FITITOR-789358 format. One line per 10 residues: number of its first residue (from 1); their letters; for each residue y, z, x of N, C-alpha, C. Coordinates in steps of 0.1 Angstrom, whole numbers, plus 5000, padded with zeros to 4 digits. Layout:
<mitors>
NUM = A = Y/Z/X/Y/Z/X/Y/Z/X  ...
</mitors>
This chain:
<mitors>
1 = MILGIESSCD = 0524/5245/7270/0522/5251/7258/0510/5245/7252  0504/5253/7244/0492/5251/7235/0496/5248/7222  0494/5235/7216/0499/5233/7201/0487/5237/7194  0487/5245/7183/0478/5249/7174/0480/5242/7162  0468/5238/7155/0470/5233/7142/0458/5239/7132  0463/5243/7122/0455/5249/7111/0456/5245/7097  0444/5238/7092/0443/5234/7079/0428/5233/7073  0425/5248/7075/0410/5249/7068/0407/5249/7054  0419/5256/7049/0420/5257/7035/0432/5253/7026  0441/5262/7023/0453/5257/7015/0465/5261/7022
11 = DSSVALLDIK = 0464/5265/7034/0475/5266/7042/0476/5257/7055  0489/5251/7053/0492/5241/7066/0501/5249/7075  0496/5250/7089/0504/5257/7097/0503/5252/7112  0513/5253/7119/0514/5246/7132/0519/5258/7142  0515/5259/7156/0524/5270/7164/0521/5264/7179  0531/5268/7187/0534/5264/7201/0531/5280/7207  0520/5280/7217/0517/5293/7224/0521/5289/7239  0528/5298/7246/0527/5297/7260/0516/5301/7266  0513/5291/7276/0499/5294/7282/0498/5307/7292  0509/5308/7298/0510/5318/7309/0513/5332/7302
21 = DLKLFYHKKI = 0523/5333/7295/0527/5348/7291/0525/5349/7277  0516/5340/7269/0513/5341/7255/0526/5344/7245  0535/5340/7249/0549/5340/7239/0546/5329/7229  0548/5334/7216/0547/5326/7206/0559/5319/7204  0560/5306/7209/0573/5297/7210/0578/5293/7194  0567/5291/7190/0570/5284/7174/0559/5289/7164  0561/5291/7153/0550/5294/7142/0554/5292/7131  0548/5283/7121/0552/5283/7108/0542/5278/7100  0542/5283/7087/0531/5278/7078/0536/5278/7064  0532/5266/7058/0533/5262/7046/0525/5267/7036
31 = SQESEHSLFG = 0527/5273/7028/0514/5278/7018/0514/5269/7003  0503/5270/7000/0500/5261/6987/0498/5269/6976  0503/5282/6976/0495/5290/6966/0505/5291/6954  0515/5283/6952/0521/5280/6940/0516/5269/6933  0511/5259/6941/0506/5247/6933/0491/5250/6929  0485/5259/6935/0469/5262/6932/0470/5273/6923  0481/5281/6921/0480/5292/6909/0477/5287/6895  0484/5275/6894/0483/5269/6880/0466/5266/6876  0458/5268/6886/0446/5262/6883/0436/5278/6887  0442/5289/6891/0433/5300/6891/0425/5301/6906
41 = GVVPELAARL = 0429/5290/6913/0422/5291/6929/0425/5274/6933  0418/5276/6945/0421/5264/6954/0413/5251/6948  0420/5240/6945/0415/5227/6943/0415/5221/6954  0404/5215/6960/0403/5208/6973/0410/5194/6974  0411/5186/6961/0415/5174/6964/0433/5175/6965  0436/5187/6959/0451/5191/6956/0455/5196/6972  0448/5202/6977/0448/5209/6992/0449/5196/7000  0441/5188/7000/0441/5175/7008/0455/5168/7008  0458/5166/6995/0469/5157/6995/0481/5166/7000  0482/5177/6997/0495/5188/7003/0496/5188/7020
51 = HTKALPALLE = 0482/5187/7022/0482/5189/7036/0493/5178/7044  0486/5164/7036/0489/5153/7043/0506/5152/7044  0512/5161/7034/0528/5158/7032/0532/5172/7041  0528/5183/7043/0532/5195/7051/0530/5192/7066  0518/5188/7071/0517/5186/7085/0526/5180/7092  0529/5165/7088/0537/5161/7093/0550/5165/7095  0556/5171/7084/0569/5179/7082/0572/5192/7092  0562/5199/7094/0559/5208/7104/0562/5203/7119  0556/5191/7122/0556/5184/7134/0571/5181/7135  0581/5178/7127/0593/5173/7129/0601/5184/7139
61 = DIKPNFKDIK = 0597/5198/7135/0604/5209/7140/0602/5210/7154  0588/5206/7162/0586/5207/7175/0587/5193/7182  0593/5181/7177/0593/5170/7186/0600/5175/7199  0612/5181/7200/0618/5183/7213/0608/5188/7222  0598/5195/7217/0588/5202/7227/0576/5195/7230  0575/5184/7226/0562/5175/7229/0558/5174/7241  0568/5173/7251/0568/5171/7265/0561/5182/7272  0561/5195/7267/0557/5208/7272/0542/5211/7269  0536/5202/7257/0522/5206/7253/0514/5200/7264  0504/5210/7266/0492/5206/7276/0479/5203/7270
71 = AIAVTNEPGL = 0479/5208/7260/0466/5206/7249/0468/5207/7236  0460/5205/7228/0462/5206/7213/0447/5212/7209  0448/5222/7203/0438/5230/7196/0437/5228/7182  0428/5225/7173/0428/5223/7160/0416/5230/7153  0415/5234/7142/0405/5241/7135/0395/5230/7131  0385/5230/7134/0374/5219/7128/0362/5226/7122  0360/5238/7120/0350/5247/7112/0356/5259/7113  0348/5267/7100/0342/5260/7090/0354/5260/7081  0353/5254/7067/0362/5253/7058/0361/5242/7049  0372/5239/7040/0370/5229/7034/0372/5214/7037
81 = SVSLIGGVSM = 0361/5205/7036/0362/5192/7044/0373/5185/7044  0379/5184/7032/0391/5176/7029/0403/5182/7036  0403/5194/7038/0415/5201/7044/0413/5200/7058  0401/5201/7064/0400/5202/7076/0401/5187/7084  0399/5178/7078/0400/5163/7081/0416/5162/7082  0426/5167/7076/0440/5166/7076/0445/5170/7089  0441/5182/7095/0443/5187/7108/0438/5181/7119  0425/5177/7117/0417/5170/7128/0422/5158/7133  0427/5148/7122/0430/5137/7122/0444/5136/7130  0454/5144/7124/0467/5146/7132/0467/5147/7145
91 = AKALSVALSV = 0454/5158/7150/0454/5163/7164/0452/5152/7171  0440/5145/7168/0434/5132/7174/0446/5121/7178  0454/5120/7167/0465/5110/7168/0475/5115/7178  0478/5128/7178/0487/5132/7188/0481/5133/7201  0468/5136/7201/0461/5136/7216/0463/5121/7222  0464/5111/7215/0467/5097/7222/0479/5094/7223  0488/5098/7216/0503/5097/7219/0509/5102/7228  0504/5116/7231/0510/5127/7240/0500/5125/7254  0491/5121/7253/0479/5120/7266/0476/5132/7270  0470/5142/7260/0465/5154/7264/0454/5157/7256
101 = PLIAVNHLVG = 0445/5164/7262/0431/5168/7258/0432/5175/7244  0419/5174/7239/0417/5183/7224/0410/5194/7227  0411/5204/7220/0404/5216/7220/0401/5219/7206  0386/5222/7203/0380/5223/7191/0379/5239/7189  0384/5244/7175/0384/5258/7172/0377/5262/7164  0367/5274/7161/0361/5276/7150/0370/5286/7143  0375/5285/7131/0382/5292/7123/0380/5308/7123  0370/5312/7124/0364/5322/7124/0368/5331/7137  0365/5323/7150/0369/5329/7164/0382/5331/7163  0391/5323/7157/0404/5326/7157/0407/5336/7151
111 = HIYSLFLDCE = 0404/5341/7138/0404/5354/7134/0403/5366/7141  0392/5363/7152/0390/5376/7160/0402/5375/7172  0407/5363/7176/0415/5361/7186/0430/5367/7177  0432/5367/7166/0443/5373/7160/0448/5387/7164  0437/5395/7167/0437/5409/7174/0447/5407/7189  0445/5395/7193/0453/5397/7208/0462/5384/7210  0469/5383/7200/0481/5373/7201/0488/5371/7212  0492/5383/7215/0502/5388/7226/0497/5396/7238  0482/5395/7239/0478/5402/7251/0461/5397/7255  0459/5398/7265/0444/5392/7269/0434/5402/7260
121 = AKFPLGVLLV = 0425/5395/7257/0412/5399/7248/0406/5411/7256  0403/5421/7245/0393/5432/7250/0381/5430/7246  0368/5431/7254/0355/5428/7250/0347/5440/7257  0339/5445/7251/0329/5442/7240/0339/5448/7229  0335/5442/7215/0342/5446/7204/0335/5444/7192  0336/5453/7184/0330/5453/7169/0341/5448/7161  0335/5440/7151/0348/5434/7142/0342/5429/7129  0351/5435/7117/0349/5434/7103/0357/5422/7100  0352/5412/7096/0359/5399/7090/0359/5399/7074  0370/5399/7069/0369/5399/7055/0379/5390/7050
131 = SGGHTMILDI = 0378/5376/7043/0385/5368/7038/0382/5361/7027  0388/5354/7021/0383/5346/7007/0370/5339/7011  0366/5336/7022/0354/5326/7023/0344/5334/7031  0346/5345/7038/0336/5352/7047/0336/5369/7046  0327/5374/7046/0326/5389/7047/0314/5390/7058  0316/5396/7070/0307/5397/7079/0312/5409/7090  0299/5415/7095/0304/5427/7105/0299/5419/7117  0306/5419/7131/0302/5410/7140/0302/5421/7153  0291/5418/7163/0293/5425/7175/0295/5412/7188  0304/5417/7194/0310/5407/7203/0306/5415/7218
141 = DETGKISSLA = 0299/5410/7226/0297/5416/7239/0307/5413/7249  0307/5419/7261/0316/5418/7271/0319/5402/7277  0310/5393/7275/0311/5383/7277/0317/5373/7267  0319/5377/7255/0325/5371/7242/0314/5368/7236  0303/5367/7236/0290/5362/7228/0290/5368/7216  0291/5361/7205/0291/5368/7191/0278/5370/7184  0275/5379/7178/0263/5382/7170/0267/5388/7158  0259/5384/7147/0264/5388/7134/0254/5399/7129  0258/5410/7126/0253/5423/7123/0249/5424/7106  0261/5418/7099/0259/5418/7085/0266/5407/7079
151 = STGDDSFGES = 0264/5402/7068/0271/5392/7060/0270/5392/7044  0274/5387/7036/0274/5385/7021/0265/5373/7019  0257/5378/7007/0247/5369/7003/0252/5360/6992  0265/5364/6987/0271/5355/6977/0286/5355/6979  0292/5362/6970/0306/5362/6969/0313/5368/6984  0325/5366/6988/0330/5374/6999/0340/5385/6995  0342/5394/7001/0354/5404/6997/0366/5398/6990  0372/5390/6998/0385/5384/6993/0383/5376/6980  0372/5368/6979/0369/5360/6969/0367/5367/6952  0360/5381/6958/0358/5388/6946/0371/5392/6939
161 = FDKVAKMTGL = 0381/5394/6949/0396/5400/6942/0401/5389/6935  0401/5375/6940/0405/5366/6935/0400/5361/6920  0387/5365/6918/0381/5363/6907/0382/5375/6897  0385/5386/6900/0388/5397/6893/0402/5396/6888  0412/5391/6896/0423/5388/6893/0426/5376/6879  0415/5365/6882/0416/5356/6872/0412/5361/6862  0400/5367/6861/0396/5375/6847/0407/5383/6840  0414/5392/6846/0422/5402/6840/0438/5392/6840  0440/5380/6841/0452/5373/6840/0462/5377/6852  0458/5381/6862/0469/5382/6873/0471/5369/6884
171 = GYPGGGAVQN = 0465/5359/6880/0468/5347/6887/0461/5348/6901  0466/5336/6909/0460/5334/6919/0474/5333/6932  0469/5340/6944/0458/5345/6950/0457/5360/6943  0444/5365/6944/0445/5378/6937/0443/5390/6946  0442/5392/6958/0443/5403/6969/0453/5411/6966  0465/5405/6968/0479/5417/6965/0479/5418/6951  0479/5408/6942/0479/5414/6928/0468/5426/6922  0456/5424/6926/0449/5436/6923/0451/5449/6931  0456/5447/6942/0461/5462/6949/0472/5467/6943  0482/5460/6940/0494/5465/6933/0489/5472/6919
181 = FALKCKNKER = 0483/5466/6912/0478/5469/6897/0471/5485/6901  0462/5484/6914/0455/5495/6913/0462/5507/6917  0472/5507/6923/0483/5517/6927/0489/5523/6915  0489/5513/6901/0495/5517/6889/0485/5528/6880  0475/5528/6884/0463/5531/6875/0466/5549/6870  0466/5549/6857/0467/5563/6852/0455/5571/6850  0444/5564/6849/0430/5573/6844/0420/5567/6855  0418/5574/6868/0411/5570/6878/0394/5572/6875  0393/5581/6864/0379/5583/6860/0375/5575/6849  0384/5566/6843/0379/5557/6832/0368/5548/6834
191 = FKFTIPLLRD = 0369/5541/6844/0359/5530/6847/0351/5534/6861  0338/5534/6859/0326/5538/6872/0319/5526/6873  0324/5517/6881/0314/5505/6887/0305/5510/6896  0291/5504/6895/0284/5507/6904/0281/5502/6918  0283/5508/6929/0284/5505/6943/0273/5494/6946  0274/5483/6950/0263/5470/6952/0254/5479/6963  0241/5477/6963/0229/5476/6973/0231/5491/6979  0236/5501/6972/0241/5513/6976/0227/5521/6982  0215/5519/6979/0206/5524/6982/0193/5515/6990  0198/5501/6992/0193/5492/6998/0194/5493/7011
201 = KRLEYSFSGL = 0183/5495/7021/0185/5497/7037/0187/5484/7043  0188/5473/7036/0194/5462/7042/0209/5461/7046  0211/5454/7055/0226/5454/7063/0234/5441/7056  0235/5441/7042/0239/5428/7036/0251/5433/7024  0258/5423/7023/0269/5425/7014/0265/5417/7000  0271/5420/6988/0268/5413/6976/0280/5417/6966  0289/5408/6962/0298/5414/6951/0297/5404/6939  0286/5399/6937/0286/5391/6925/0283/5402/6914  0275/5410/6914/0271/5420/6906/0283/5431/6903  0291/5435/6912/0303/5440/6908/0313/5433/6900
211 = KNQVRLEVEK = 0314/5419/6905/0325/5411/6896/0319/5408/6882  0305/5410/6882/0300/5409/6868/0304/5421/6859  0300/5431/6865/0304/5447/6858/0321/5443/6852  0331/5441/6860/0344/5436/6856/0345/5429/6846  0340/5417/6846/0338/5406/6835/0332/5413/6823  0324/5421/6822/0318/5428/6807/0328/5436/6803  0335/5446/6814/0344/5454/6807/0356/5446/6803  0362/5436/6807/0372/5427/6802/0367/5420/6789  0358/5418/6789/0351/5411/6777/0351/5419/6764  0348/5434/6767/0347/5445/6758/0361/5446/6750
221 = LGKNLNQIDT = 0371/5446/6759/0387/5448/6758/0393/5436/6748  0385/5424/6754/0392/5411/6746/0405/5410/6748  0412/5406/6735/0427/5405/6734/0434/5416/6735  0425/5430/6734/0434/5439/6734/0435/5442/6749  0432/5439/6759/0435/5440/6774/0451/5441/6776  0454/5451/6780/0469/5453/6783/0471/5456/6800  0481/5460/6803/0486/5462/6816/0478/5475/6821  0478/5487/6812/0472/5498/6815/0458/5496/6818  0450/5490/6811/0436/5487/6811/0435/5479/6824  0442/5468/6828/0441/5461/6839/0444/5469/6853
231 = ADICYAFENA = 0452/5479/6851/0454/5488/6865/0442/5498/6864  0437/5500/6854/0424/5510/6855/0411/5502/6861  0412/5491/6856/0399/5481/6859/0403/5477/6875  0413/5474/6878/0416/5471/6894/0415/5482/6901  0417/5494/6897/0416/5506/6905/0403/5507/6910  0393/5506/6897/0378/5511/6897/0369/5499/6908  0374/5486/6906/0369/5477/6910/0374/5476/6926  0385/5480/6929/0390/5479/6945/0383/5491/6950  0381/5503/6946/0375/5514/6950/0361/5510/6956  0352/5504/6944/0339/5502/6945/0335/5490/6956
241 = ACEHIMDKLG = 0345/5479/6957/0347/5470/6967/0346/5478/6981  0355/5486/6983/0358/5492/6996/0347/5500/6999  0342/5509/6989/0332/5514/6991/0318/5508/6994  0316/5498/6991/0306/5487/6994/0306/5485/7008  0319/5479/7013/0320/5475/7027/0316/5487/7036  0325/5499/7032/0322/5512/7042/0309/5516/7043  0301/5514/7031/0284/5521/7031/0278/5514/7040  0278/5499/7042/0273/5494/7054/0279/5495/7066  0291/5496/7067/0298/5498/7078/0294/5511/7087  0292/5520/7075/0289/5535/7084/0275/5537/7087
251 = KIFKERKFKR = 0266/5528/7081/0253/5528/7088/0255/5520/7101  0261/5508/7102/0260/5503/7116/0267/5513/7126  0278/5521/7123/0284/5530/7131/0274/5539/7137  0264/5544/7128/0256/5552/7132/0245/5547/7141  0244/5534/7141/0234/5530/7149/0240/5524/7163  0253/5521/7163/0260/5514/7175/0272/5524/7178  0275/5527/7189/0286/5534/7194/0296/5520/7200  0306/5519/7191/0318/5508/7194/0328/5516/7202  0334/5509/7212/0344/5516/7221/0357/5513/7213  0355/5498/7207/0367/5493/7199/0363/5488/7188
261 = FGVVGGASAN = 0370/5484/7177/0366/5480/7165/0378/5473/7158  0376/5462/7155/0387/5454/7149/0385/5449/7135  0396/5447/7127/0395/5442/7114/0404/5430/7111  0398/5420/7108/0403/5406/7108/0400/5398/7096  0411/5389/7091/0408/5381/7079/0418/5384/7068  0422/5375/7061/0432/5376/7051/0430/5388/7043  0416/5394/7038/0414/5405/7030/0418/5420/7037  0419/5415/7051/0418/5430/7060/0434/5433/7057  0442/5427/7050/0455/5434/7046/0453/5443/7035  0441/5447/7027/0439/5455/7018/0443/5468/7024
271 = LNLRSRIENL = 0452/5476/7020/0455/5489/7024/0445/5501/7022  0437/5499/7011/0425/5509/7010/0418/5508/7018  0413/5495/7020/0402/5494/7030/0408/5497/7046  0415/5495/7051/0424/5498/7063/0424/5514/7063  0426/5520/7053/0429/5535/7053/0413/5541/7059  0404/5537/7051/0392/5538/7049/0386/5538/7065  0389/5524/7070/0383/5524/7084/0388/5529/7094  0401/5534/7094/0409/5543/7103/0401/5554/7104  0399/5561/7091/0391/5574/7091/0378/5574/7098  0372/5562/7095/0357/5562/7102/0360/5558/7118
281 = CRSGDCELLL = 0369/5550/7121/0373/5550/7137/0377/5563/7143  0385/5571/7136/0388/5583/7143/0379/5592/7143  0367/5594/7131/0356/5602/7135/0349/5601/7144  0348/5585/7146/0338/5581/7157/0344/5579/7172  0356/5584/7171/0361/5580/7187/0363/5568/7191  0368/5560/7181/0365/5545/7184/0379/5541/7180  0388/5531/7191/0398/5527/7190/0399/5514/7178  0408/5518/7172/0411/5505/7159/0420/5496/7163  0415/5483/7160/0426/5472/7164/0428/5464/7152  0440/5462/7147/0444/5455/7135/0451/5443/7139
291 = APLKFCSDNA = 0452/5432/7131/0458/5422/7134/0472/5425/7125  0483/5420/7132/0497/5419/7122/0493/5415/7111  0500/5420/7099/0498/5416/7086/0502/5401/7084  0513/5398/7089/0516/5382/7089/0506/5373/7094  0499/5378/7104/0489/5368/7109/0473/5373/7104  0470/5381/7094/0460/5382/7088/0454/5370/7079  0461/5364/7075/0457/5353/7067/0457/5340/7075  0452/5328/7074/0450/5315/7080/0461/5314/7086  0461/5311/7102/0475/5306/7107/0473/5298/7117  0482/5290/7124/0481/5285/7136/0481/5293/7149
301 = AMVARVGREK = 0486/5302/7148/0490/5310/7161/0475/5316/7167  0466/5318/7157/0453/5326/7162/0445/5313/7167  0447/5299/7163/0442/5289/7167/0448/5285/7181  0458/5288/7183/0465/5283/7197/0460/5293/7207  0457/5306/7203/0453/5316/7210/0440/5313/7214  0431/5308/7207/0417/5306/7211/0419/5293/7221  0428/5282/7216/0429/5271/7225/0434/5275/7241  0442/5287/7241/0447/5289/7254/0435/5298/7262  0425/5302/7256/0413/5304/7264/0406/5293/7270  0403/5285/7257/0396/5274/7262/0401/5265/7270
311 = YLNNEFVTHN = 0415/5265/7272/0424/5255/7282/0420/5260/7297  0421/5274/7296/0420/5279/7309/0404/5277/7313  0394/5278/7306/0381/5274/7309/0375/5259/7309  0387/5251/7306/0384/5239/7307/0373/5232/7296  0374/5238/7283/0363/5236/7274/0371/5226/7264  0371/5214/7267/0378/5202/7262/0367/5195/7253  0370/5188/7243/0362/5178/7236/0368/5164/7235  0360/5154/7235/0365/5140/7234/0367/5138/7217  0374/5124/7215/0378/5123/7202/0365/5120/7194  0354/5115/7200/0342/5112/7192/0334/5126/7190
321 = ELNINPRVKF = 0335/5135/7199/0330/5147/7199/0336/5156/7187  0350/5157/7185/0357/5163/7175/0356/5161/7161  0344/5166/7154/0340/5164/7142/0342/5176/7132  0344/5174/7120/0345/5189/7111/0332/5193/7109  0330/5204/7107/0317/5211/7103/0321/5222/7093  0322/5217/7079/0326/5226/7068/0318/5242/7068  0307/5240/7071/0297/5251/7069/0293/5258/7080  0296/5255/7092/0293/5263/7103/0299/5275/7105  0291/5285/7110/0299/5297/7112/0298/5303/7129  0288/5301/7133/0288/5307/7148/0277/5298/7154
</mitors>
């Protein structure tokens, strides 16, 4: 089996994946959401301390399976440096103790392989990656080489949901809260937020301006902000954010003919966005691939899945080569 370890942000996760048949023998994640919700977002130092407690606890569950581990795959890029250190340090220690090789995994590549947790990967492939830290459209050729077609110049899609949730008092994390309040909207015409970069030919995303539009409306309402106001704001914001994604994605679909297209990352769980992309792929005769909802957010199963590919290709790293790279993308 491949042991997968994920600790790039605020989720501690461990998984065991069978090399031969891709059976997920074990997977568990310990979330830190309740601790970070008190501060309205992830606090790096707190995340690091919680990882040092959670990761060893997860390992206790799989001690009887240590003898079956053939390699250890661990996320080493990108992410919070203080969080990445926790997983990488544990991977190195286990590598020595079990005398098995190490595999370095790019967190973003892990999200791509969340589409293929129980099957062989299918390339070429177009991918929309939307999460709390990233928003990008990728083109993956038949060899697995990744090219970036579009990315965000400021806030990510997921991050903007978190910030809108914080501004409207919905807490952290914001994705599900904003989506649920948007469904309660009573007046869909009340707020009209401008779609970012709508007439800009650049294939680029920007959510800071949209976030600022929400801030101004919240400030106007001040202490009078109630749940009806919040629902109407969330609806207008979610629609504008999704329309922004679809505007650039639609331009790319006109230029490129994708045989299949995947949507990954924690924010890909947004049902509004999923529905729009389903319609786009259907009209373009393109097969849509979606990661299971439970594996959209950060998880060790996707890390182990990438690890399995690298294991078969003998892509190992030494202890000295396994370093954290907080800002590396591809």
